[in-house]
N, C-alpha and C positions, 0 to 999 in steps of 0.2 A: 695390521694397522688399519686397513681399509675396513675390515669387519668391525673394529672397535668404533671407528667413526660412524658407520652405518648404524650400529646398535645405539650410539648416543643420539643421533639424528632421530631415530624411530622412538626413542623414549622422551624426546623433548616435547613438553606440552605445546600445543598449538595456541599461539597468541590470536585472540579473536580480532577481526577487523573492527576498529573503533566505531566507524559509521554503521556497520551492520548491527553490532551488538548494542549500540547506544539507545535504540528505540524499543527493543523487544528482547525478552529473555529467550534465547534460542533453544533452551531446554523446556520451555513451557509448551503445552499442547496448543495446536492452532487448528482451527476447523473452517472449512469453506462451506458456503451455503449450497447445498445440493439441490435446492429447489428453485434456484434463481433461473428466470427465463431470460435468456440473452436478448431475445427479440423485443422484450418490454424495456430494455435499456436504450433503445433508439432515441436520438434527439440530443439536446444540449444539456450539459451539466456544468455547474460552477464548483470550483474547488473552494471549500469553506474552512478547511483545516488540513494540517500537514505535520509531519514529524521533521521538522527543520528548525533548529535553534535560530532565532532571529529572523525567521522567514517573513514576518510581517514587515520589518524594516528593509529586507533585502530584495523582495520580489513581490509582484502583485499576485492576487489569487489567480490560479490557473483555470483551465477549462478542458473538457473532454466532450467530443461529439461522436456518438455512435451512429453509423449510417449503414444499415444493413450488415454486411460482413466487413465493413471498413471502420476504422477508427482514427481520429485525430486528437492529439493531445498536446497541451502546453501547460506544464505543471511546475509548481514551485516544490522542489525536493531538497533534501539535505545536501545533495551535490550540486545545487543551484537550479536554475531554470532548465527544464528538459522538455523538448517537444519532438513531434514527429507525426507520422501518418503511415498507415498501412493496414494489412488485413487483421482481423481478429482471428487469432490462431486457436481452434478448438482444443480443449484439454479435458481433464476430468470435470465432473460436475461442479460448478461454482468456481472454476479456474479457466483462465484463458491466457494465451500468450500475446504479447505485444512486441513487435520487432525491437531489438537492441535493449530490451529491459527484461528484468526477472518476471516471471509469470505473476499475473495479477490474481489474487486470490479474492473472491467476494466474501468478506467476513459477514456482512449483513446488508440487506436491503429491506426497507419497510414495505409493508403490504401493498401500498399504493405506488411503489417505485418513484419515490420523491427524494430519498436519501440513500446513498450507496457508500459503503465502507469497504476500502481496499487495502490489502496488507500482503505481506510475504512472509514465509516461514523464517527467512534469514533476518528479518527485521530491517533490511536494507532500506526500505521505504514503507510508508503508510500514509493514506490520505483519505479525506472525506469529501465526497461529491454531493451536491444537492441540486435540485432543479432550479432553484432560486437562490440568490445571494444571502437572503435572510434565512437563518436556521431556527426554528422553534425550539424552546427550551426543553420540551419533552423528548424530542428526537435527539438533541445534543446530549442528554442524559443517557439515552439508549446507546448512542454512538460510544460514549465514554465507557459504559458498562461492557459492551462488546469488545472494544479494544483491550480493556483490563482483562477480561476473560480469556482473550487469545494472546496474553502475555505482553502486551504493550505497556510501556511506562508512560501513562498519560500526562505526567508532569512534563514530558518533552513535546507535547503536542502544542502547536501554534494555531490559533484560531484567527481567521481573517475578519 
């Protein structure tokens, strides 16, 4: 009887987490930017977009500050406002850890380090940071293209 139960459990399809799968096709390829220079991320960033339905009505745009090997963040995400501070945990190229969150994958940063796109393979979250609150149309188009290329459903992206 136990073997039959275990066999049934093993064959039961895994139901995806609705938050994680709502923003990104988990079967789509995703790539981190292997050429990102973490030292060039230093300074203040403004959150200009997020994958959180109704985010614009629910919370203010967030911010991130990189200060050497430390990071402070206050973000508007699907789970609500999320903030913290701690070390930037080194990872593979274009990826780094942030305490109590999934690893941040740098999907794209423009050549002048003015716009930064962060995502996760699970699609748990994704957001766009910019050095200024105003985002030029050409870079927003590039952001959309990069997110779409990495499996994100940009129809679910909220722009502040």
